[in-house]
C-alpha positions as CSV (number, residue, x, y, z in Angstrom):
1,M,0.0,0.0,-0.1
2,K,1.2,3.6,-0.8
3,K,2.4,5.3,2.4
4,R,1.4,9.1,2.7
5,L,0.9,11.4,5.3
6,L,-2.8,12.2,6.1
7,T,-3.5,15.9,6.5
8,A,-6.6,18.3,5.4
9,G,-7.6,18.8,1.8
10,I,-8.7,21.0,-1.1
11,S,-9.7,21.0,-4.8
12,V,-9.9,23.7,-7.5
13,V,-10.6,23.9,-11.5
14,L,-7.9,25.9,-13.3
15,I,-9.8,28.8,-14.7
16,L,-7.6,30.2,-17.4
17,S,-9.8,32.7,-18.9
18,A,-7.7,33.5,-22.2
19,V,-8.5,36.1,-24.9
20,C,-6.5,37.0,-27.7
21,A,-4.5,40.3,-28.4
22,F,-1.1,42.2,-29.1
23,A,1.1,45.7,-27.1
24,A,0.1,49.1,-25.8
25,C,-0.3,52.5,-24.4
26,S,-1.7,54.8,-21.6
27,D,-0.7,55.7,-18.2
28,T,-0.2,52.9,-16.2
29,R,-3.3,51.5,-13.8
30,T,-3.0,49.2,-10.9
31,D,-7.0,48.1,-10.5
32,G,-9.1,45.7,-11.9
33,I,-7.3,43.2,-14.2
34,F,-3.9,45.2,-13.7
35,S,-4.4,44.8,-9.6
36,E,-1.4,42.4,-9.8
37,G,0.4,45.2,-12.2
38,V,1.0,43.0,-15.1
39,I,-1.2,40.8,-17.3
40,A,-0.6,37.7,-19.1
41,V,-0.1,38.2,-22.9
42,A,1.0,35.9,-25.9
43,N,3.0,37.5,-28.7
44,E,2.6,36.5,-32.6
45,D,4.5,33.2,-31.8
46,G,1.7,32.1,-29.4
47,L,4.3,32.4,-26.4
48,W,2.9,33.8,-23.3
49,G,4.7,36.6,-21.0
50,Y,3.6,39.3,-18.8
51,A,3.4,43.2,-19.3
52,D,2.2,46.2,-17.5
53,S,-0.6,48.4,-18.8
54,N,2.0,50.7,-20.9
55,G,2.8,47.4,-22.9
56,D,6.2,47.0,-21.4
57,V,7.4,43.3,-21.0
58,A,8.0,42.7,-17.5
59,I,8.5,38.8,-17.9
60,N,9.6,37.5,-21.3
61,Y,7.4,35.5,-23.5
62,Q,8.8,32.2,-23.0
63,Y,5.6,29.9,-21.8
64,A,3.3,27.6,-23.5
65,Q,0.6,28.3,-20.6
66,A,0.3,30.7,-18.2
67,T,-2.1,32.2,-15.5
68,P,-2.7,35.7,-14.3
69,F,-1.2,36.5,-11.0
70,R,-3.1,36.1,-8.0
71,N,-1.6,37.1,-4.5
72,G,2.0,37.6,-6.4
73,V,2.3,34.1,-7.7
74,A,1.1,32.5,-11.1
75,A,1.3,29.3,-12.8
76,V,3.1,28.6,-15.9
77,A,4.4,25.7,-18.2
78,Y,7.3,25.8,-20.9
79,S,5.5,23.5,-23.5
80,S,2.0,22.1,-23.8
81,G,1.4,19.3,-21.6
82,G,4.7,20.0,-20.0
83,K,5.4,20.3,-16.2
84,F,4.1,23.5,-14.3
85,F,6.1,26.1,-12.1
86,I,5.0,28.7,-9.6
87,I,6.6,31.9,-10.2
88,D,7.0,35.3,-8.4
89,K,6.7,38.6,-10.4
90,E,10.3,38.3,-11.0
91,G,9.6,35.3,-13.1
92,A,11.6,32.9,-10.8
93,H,10.5,29.6,-9.9
94,I,9.3,29.3,-6.5
95,S,7.5,26.2,-6.2
96,G,7.4,23.0,-8.7
97,P,7.6,21.1,-11.1
98,Y,4.3,19.7,-10.9
99,D,1.8,17.8,-13.5
100,S,-1.1,20.3,-13.2
101,A,-1.5,23.4,-11.1
102,A,-4.9,25.0,-10.7
103,F,-5.9,28.1,-8.9
104,S,-8.8,28.0,-6.1
105,K,-11.7,30.5,-6.9
106,D,-10.6,33.0,-4.5
107,G,-6.8,32.7,-5.4
108,K,-5.5,32.0,-2.0
109,W,-4.5,28.3,-2.9
110,I,-3.2,26.5,-5.9
111,V,-3.8,23.0,-6.1
112,V,-0.7,20.8,-7.5
113,Q,-0.5,17.4,-8.7
114,N,2.8,15.4,-8.2
115,D,4.2,13.0,-10.7
116,S,2.8,10.0,-8.7
117,G,-0.5,11.3,-9.4
118,F,-1.5,12.8,-5.7
119,Y,-2.6,16.3,-5.0
120,G,-1.6,18.8,-2.5
121,V,-2.2,22.6,-2.0
122,Y,0.4,25.8,-2.3
123,D,-0.9,28.6,0.2
124,T,-0.3,31.8,-2.4
125,A,-0.1,34.2,0.7
126,N,2.8,32.5,2.5
127,K,4.5,31.0,-0.3
128,T,4.6,27.5,0.9
129,M,3.1,24.3,0.7
130,K,-0.2,24.1,2.9
131,L,-0.7,20.1,2.1
132,D,1.6,18.0,1.0
133,C,0.7,15.7,-2.1
134,V,-0.8,13.0,-0.4
135,Y,-4.6,12.8,-1.6
136,D,-6.2,11.1,-4.5
137,S,-8.8,13.6,-5.0
138,V,-10.0,16.8,-4.0
139,S,-13.0,19.2,-5.1
140,E,-13.7,22.7,-4.0
141,L,-17.1,23.0,-2.7
142,E,-19.5,25.7,-1.6
143,N,-18.7,28.2,1.0
144,G,-14.7,27.8,0.5
145,F,-14.9,24.3,1.5
146,F,-12.8,21.4,0.2
147,L,-13.6,17.8,0.0
148,T,-10.6,15.6,0.2
149,V,-10.4,12.0,-0.8
150,Y,-7.9,9.7,1.2
151,E,-8.2,6.4,-0.1
152,T,-11.9,5.7,0.8
153,Y,-12.3,8.1,3.2
154,Y,-14.1,11.7,2.5
155,T,-13.7,14.6,4.6
156,V,-14.9,18.5,4.3
157,T,-12.0,20.9,5.6
158,D,-12.2,24.5,6.0
159,L,-8.7,25.0,4.7
160,S,-8.2,28.5,5.9
161,A,-9.3,27.9,9.5
162,G,-7.5,24.2,9.4
163,T,-10.5,22.5,10.7
164,T,-12.5,19.4,9.7
165,V,-16.2,20.4,9.1
166,A,-17.8,16.9,8.5
167,G,-16.3,13.4,8.2
168,P,-14.4,11.5,7.5
169,F,-17.0,9.3,5.8
170,D,-16.3,5.8,4.5
171,G,-17.0,5.7,0.5
172,N,-17.1,2.0,0.6
173,S,-20.5,0.5,-0.1
174,S,-19.9,-2.2,2.6
175,A,-19.6,0.5,5.3
176,D,-22.3,1.1,7.9
177,V,-22.1,4.9,7.3
178,T,-21.2,5.8,3.6
179,Y,-20.3,9.0,2.0
180,E,-22.9,9.6,-0.9
181,G,-22.2,12.6,-2.5
182,T,-22.8,16.5,-2.2
183,Q,-24.7,19.4,-3.6
184,G,-24.1,22.8,-2.9
185,K,-23.5,22.9,1.2
186,W,-25.3,19.5,1.6
187,L,-23.3,16.4,2.0
188,F,-25.3,13.4,1.9
189,T,-24.9,10.2,4.2
190,R,-26.3,6.5,3.9
191,T,-26.8,4.5,7.2
192,V,-27.6,0.7,7.0
193,S,-29.2,-0.6,10.2
194,A,-30.2,-4.3,11.0
195,A,-33.7,-5.2,10.5
196,A,-35.9,-4.9,13.8
197,E,-37.4,-8.5,13.1
198,E,-35.2,-11.6,11.9
199,G,-35.6,-12.1,8.5
200,G,-36.6,-8.5,7.7
201,A,-35.0,-5.6,5.3
202,D,-32.0,-3.8,6.6
203,V,-33.3,0.0,7.3
204,V,-31.5,2.3,4.9
205,T,-31.5,6.0,6.2
206,Y,-29.9,9.0,4.2
207,K,-29.2,12.2,6.0
208,A,-28.0,15.6,4.7
209,V,-25.1,17.7,6.7
210,D,-25.1,21.2,6.2
211,M,-21.2,21.6,5.4
212,A,-21.3,25.0,6.6
213,T,-22.2,24.2,10.1
214,G,-21.6,20.4,10.5
215,E,-25.0,20.1,11.6
216,E,-27.6,17.5,10.2
217,Y,-30.8,18.5,8.7
218,G,-33.6,17.8,10.6
219,Q,-35.1,15.1,8.5
220,T,-34.2,11.7,7.1
221,W,-35.2,9.9,4.3
222,S,-35.5,6.3,3.1
223,E,-34.5,7.0,-0.6
224,M,-32.3,9.5,-2.5
225,I,-32.5,9.7,-6.2
226,T,-30.1,11.7,-8.2
227,Y,-30.5,12.5,-12.0
228,D,-29.2,15.4,-14.4
229,G,-28.0,17.4,-11.5
230,W,-31.1,16.9,-9.4
231,T,-31.2,15.4,-5.9
232,V,-34.7,14.2,-4.8
233,M,-35.1,12.8,-1.2
234,R,-38.2,10.4,-0.5
235,S,-39.8,9.1,2.7
236,V,-41.6,6.0,2.0
237,S,-44.1,4.3,4.8
238,A,-43.3,0.8,5.6
239,D,-46.2,-0.5,3.5
240,G,-45.5,1.9,0.8
241,S,-48.8,3.7,0.8
242,A,-47.6,7.1,2.2
243,V,-44.8,8.8,0.1
244,R,-43.4,12.5,1.0
245,Q,-40.6,14.0,-1.0
246,W,-38.3,17.0,-1.2
247,V,-35.9,18.4,-3.6
248,V,-32.5,19.6,-2.5
249,T,-31.2,22.5,-4.0
250,D,-27.7,24.3,-3.3
251,S,-28.6,26.2,0.0
252,A,-32.2,24.2,0.9
253,V,-34.1,21.4,1.4
254,I,-37.7,21.7,-0.1
255,E,-41.0,19.6,0.3
256,V,-43.1,19.5,-2.6
257,S,-46.5,17.6,-3.6
258,N,-46.2,14.5,-5.2
259,D,-48.2,15.7,-8.2
260,A,-46.0,18.8,-8.3
261,V,-43.9,19.5,-11.6
262,I,-40.5,20.9,-10.5
263,G,-38.1,22.8,-12.9
264,R,-35.0,24.2,-12.6
265,M,-32.9,26.8,-15.2
266,N,-29.7,28.6,-15.0
267,D,-28.4,27.6,-11.7
268,S,-29.2,25.0,-9.0
269,D,-30.0,27.4,-6.2
270,T,-33.5,28.2,-7.6
271,L,-36.4,26.0,-7.8
272,L,-39.9,26.2,-9.7
273,V,-42.7,24.3,-8.7
274,S,-46.0,24.1,-10.3
275,V,-49.3,22.7,-9.2
276,S,-52.6,22.2,-10.8
277,V,-55.5,23.7,-8.4
278,T,-59.0,23.1,-9.0
279,D,-61.6,26.1,-8.2
280,S,-64.2,24.4,-5.8
281,S,-66.8,26.8,-6.9
282,D,-66.7,25.9,-10.5
283,S,-64.4,23.1,-10.6
284,S,-62.3,24.9,-13.1
285,Q,-58.4,24.4,-13.0
286,S,-55.5,26.7,-13.1
287,T,-51.8,26.4,-12.3
288,V,-50.0,28.1,-9.7
289,Y,-46.4,28.5,-10.0
290,T,-43.9,29.1,-7.0
291,L,-40.3,30.2,-7.4
292,Y,-38.0,29.6,-4.5
293,G,-34.3,31.2,-4.2
294,E,-31.9,31.1,-2.0
295,N,-32.3,29.3,1.5
296,G,-35.5,28.2,0.2
297,A,-36.6,32.0,0.3
298,Q,-40.3,32.0,-1.7
299,L,-39.3,34.7,-4.6
300,Y,-42.7,34.5,-6.4
301,T,-45.9,32.8,-6.7
302,G,-48.7,33.4,-9.3
303,N,-50.3,32.0,-12.2
304,T,-48.0,33.2,-15.0
305,A,-44.8,31.0,-15.2
306,P,-41.7,33.1,-14.5
307,V,-38.4,33.0,-16.7
308,W,-35.4,33.8,-14.3
309,K,-31.7,33.3,-13.7
310,G,-30.7,32.8,-10.2
311,E,-33.0,35.5,-7.8
312,Y,-33.5,37.8,-10.9
313,Y,-37.1,36.9,-12.4
314,L,-39.4,38.1,-15.1
315,V,-43.3,37.5,-15.4
316,C,-44.6,38.6,-18.7
317,N,-48.4,39.7,-19.1
318,Y,-50.6,41.0,-22.3
319,D,-53.5,43.2,-22.1
320,E,-54.9,45.2,-25.1
321,S,-55.6,48.2,-22.9
322,A,-52.3,48.1,-21.0
323,G,-49.9,46.3,-23.3
324,L,-47.1,44.2,-22.8
325,S,-46.0,44.7,-19.3
326,F,-43.4,43.1,-17.1
327,T,-43.0,42.4,-13.4
328,A,-39.5,41.8,-12.3
329,A,-37.7,41.3,-9.2
330,K,-33.7,41.2,-8.3
331,E,-32.2,40.7,-4.8
332,G,-35.6,41.3,-3.4
333,V,-36.1,44.4,-5.2
334,A,-39.4,44.5,-7.6
335,Y,-40.1,46.9,-10.1
336,S,-42.3,46.8,-13.3
337,A,-41.9,47.9,-16.9
338,N,-44.4,48.4,-20.0
339,V,-42.9,47.9,-23.5
340,P,-44.1,50.7,-26.0
341,L,-46.3,49.6,-28.5
342,P,-48.0,51.2,-31.4
343,E,-51.8,52.3,-31.5
344,G,-53.9,49.4,-33.0
345,H,-51.8,46.3,-31.3
346,T,-53.9,43.5,-31.1
347,W,-51.3,40.9,-29.6
348,A,-48.0,40.9,-28.1
349,D,-45.7,38.5,-26.5
350,A,-41.8,38.1,-25.5
351,A,-39.7,35.3,-26.4
352,N,-35.9,34.1,-26.6
353,F,-34.7,35.6,-23.1
354,S,-31.1,36.0,-22.6
355,F,-29.9,36.8,-18.8
356,Y,-26.3,38.1,-18.2
357,E,-24.3,38.2,-15.2
358,S,-25.1,42.1,-14.4
359,G,-28.5,41.2,-13.5
360,A,-30.0,42.6,-17.0
361,A,-32.0,40.9,-19.5
362,S,-32.7,40.9,-23.4
363,F,-35.7,39.6,-25.2
364,E,-37.5,39.6,-28.5
365,V,-40.8,41.3,-28.5
366,S,-43.5,40.0,-31.1
367,Y,-46.7,42.3,-31.8
368,R,-49.6,42.3,-34.2
369,V,-51.2,45.7,-35.3
370,Q,-54.3,46.0,-37.2
371,G,-53.9,48.2,-40.3
372,Q,-56.5,50.6,-41.8
373,D,-57.8,47.6,-44.5
374,G,-58.3,45.3,-41.4
375,T,-55.4,43.0,-42.0
376,E,-53.0,42.3,-39.2
377,E,-48.9,42.8,-39.6
378,T,-46.5,41.0,-37.2
379,H,-43.5,43.1,-36.1
380,N,-40.5,42.1,-33.8
381,K,-37.9,44.1,-31.7
382,Y,-35.5,43.4,-29.2
383,M,-35.6,45.1,-25.6
384,F,-33.0,45.0,-23.2
385,L,-33.9,45.4,-19.3
386,S,-31.6,46.5,-16.3
387,G,-33.4,47.1,-13.1
388,G,-36.4,49.3,-13.7
389,N,-34.8,50.7,-17.1
390,L,-36.3,49.3,-20.3
391,S,-34.2,50.3,-23.5
392,E,-35.0,49.4,-27.2
393,V,-32.0,47.8,-28.9
394,P,-31.2,49.7,-32.1
395,E,-32.5,48.0,-35.3
396,G,-29.8,46.0,-36.9
397,Y,-28.3,45.3,-33.7
398,T,-28.3,42.2,-31.4
399,V,-27.2,41.7,-27.8
400,E,-23.8,39.5,-27.3
401,S,-23.5,40.1,-23.6
402,A,-23.5,42.3,-20.7
403,Y,-21.7,43.0,-17.6
404,G,-21.0,45.9,-15.1
405,G,-23.2,48.8,-16.6
406,R,-21.9,48.2,-20.3
407,V,-23.5,45.9,-23.4
408,V,-21.8,44.3,-26.1
409,L,-24.0,44.9,-29.2
410,R,-23.6,43.4,-32.5
411,N,-24.1,45.3,-35.9
412,T,-25.4,42.5,-37.8
413,A,-25.1,44.0,-41.3
414,A,-21.1,44.8,-40.6
415,D,-21.0,41.9,-38.2
416,R,-18.8,44.1,-35.9
417,V,-19.5,44.7,-32.1
418,G,-18.9,47.7,-30.2
419,V,-19.7,48.6,-26.3
420,F,-22.6,50.8,-25.2
421,D,-24.3,51.8,-21.9
422,M,-27.5,50.7,-20.5
423,N,-29.3,53.3,-22.3
424,M,-27.8,52.1,-25.7
425,N,-25.4,55.0,-26.2
426,A,-22.1,54.2,-27.6
427,V,-19.0,53.6,-25.5
428,T,-16.9,52.6,-28.4
429,E,-17.1,52.6,-32.2
430,C,-18.8,49.3,-33.6
431,I,-15.6,48.2,-35.0
432,Y,-14.4,45.3,-33.2
433,S,-14.4,41.4,-34.0
434,G,-15.4,40.9,-30.5
435,A,-15.4,42.2,-27.2
436,E,-15.8,41.4,-23.6
437,V,-16.5,43.4,-20.3
438,T,-14.3,42.4,-17.3
439,E,-15.6,42.4,-13.7
440,S,-13.4,45.7,-13.4
441,G,-15.0,47.6,-16.1
442,Y,-11.8,47.1,-18.6
443,M,-12.8,45.5,-22.0
444,I,-10.8,43.3,-23.9
445,V,-11.4,43.8,-27.5
446,R,-10.5,41.9,-30.7
447,L,-9.7,43.2,-34.1
448,G,-9.4,40.3,-36.3
449,K,-6.8,38.2,-34.5
450,A,-5.3,40.9,-32.3
451,Y,-6.3,41.7,-29.0
452,G,-6.2,44.8,-26.8
453,V,-7.7,46.5,-23.5
454,L,-9.8,49.3,-23.7
455,A,-10.7,51.4,-20.0
456,E,-14.0,51.9,-18.8
457,D,-14.8,54.8,-20.6
458,G,-13.2,53.4,-24.0
459,A,-10.0,54.7,-23.8
460,V,-7.4,52.6,-25.1
461,V,-5.1,51.0,-22.5
462,M,-3.3,48.4,-24.5
463,D,-3.5,48.6,-28.1
464,C,-4.5,45.5,-30.4
465,V,-1.3,44.1,-30.8
466,Y,-1.3,40.7,-28.6
467,T,-2.7,36.9,-30.1
468,A,-3.9,36.4,-26.5
469,I,-4.9,37.9,-23.0
470,A,-5.7,36.1,-20.0
471,A,-7.5,38.0,-17.3
């Protein structure tokens, strides 16, 4: 058996967001994508290096792979499929080589794999190994916790505090208490107890542990069903006559009726439940929709199905006198908006909804107008909704993306994009092959195969002279 030191653990996915580009101008800035002073860029030969916002090379082009700097360190490899090294801002090796290296979401840790296939964790703040390479597997969970696998044992660890949150649980199916997986903040276990009567079936009990607190949820179940990202827990009576069921989201356990139709879209922390209701006075039927959000909070209930992303939802209604109206809510703040329609409209609807990280949405509105000769014509237009602000997308443009008060629009005739504000005022010319608004407000733009960086107001920070930029 392999002899290894047993310590706490972690997991991560390397997210190397690479967008192409070439060299630069403008005053040096030290915020946003330049918060570490440099940005990873690739030259015309496809080699990566690091440059500041003036375009001056800080670390020469020499890497086949390179991540952005976080906490003063980056992970690089000199060849595709080659070994990874952790470097400082002088380009010096401070750890490695490794078969793989991946930053955690918050940048505090780098999960590394040695040539024996075992995983460890590098501490980017202290520039030391936090955990030796002794684990078979590590996975980053919710709330900054990590799931470590050592042989058949699963443990949830708060790496920053150095404490065990839950476990260890045996993953061996023959164990009395076994690890059954995780979803969001929940860790599931399965316990098998001997039958109360001789010859009877063993009693199987499923539990959910809140990894944030280490406490068990106050309900146990006899069945656990997982499929296509869903987790459904069921409690079935001994004779099978009574069944109750719960749907598990990333942050809540929600009991639903057996005849409910459940749906989920965009993320795993919201849940839509629809139930058919019969009116006792006239036996008419209607459908009631309920949308649940984080921690099981009820976000919406009504007879119209909402569309949503996370806790941002929209409900569309049409009335000949009122027109096409929207009720929406984001982060608990509700608002409404009306789509302007011409006189004589007889019908309207909205479809093709797209949601963006900024909490905005775009959609296509179709409407009919009755002409003087009595015939009806159908028209279409695109709208953009952000907060309570509803704007019409200029004719001939489509929405590509939106983030942080900026919208990327594509001119369909020219097949070029530009960046606009939420009121559809141009921030840049519509001349680029591609554009991405970053979290800090900087914009990475592409001209053909060359990429550059613009400031939030559209001013050039780095000219389009790089074949790739990682931010």
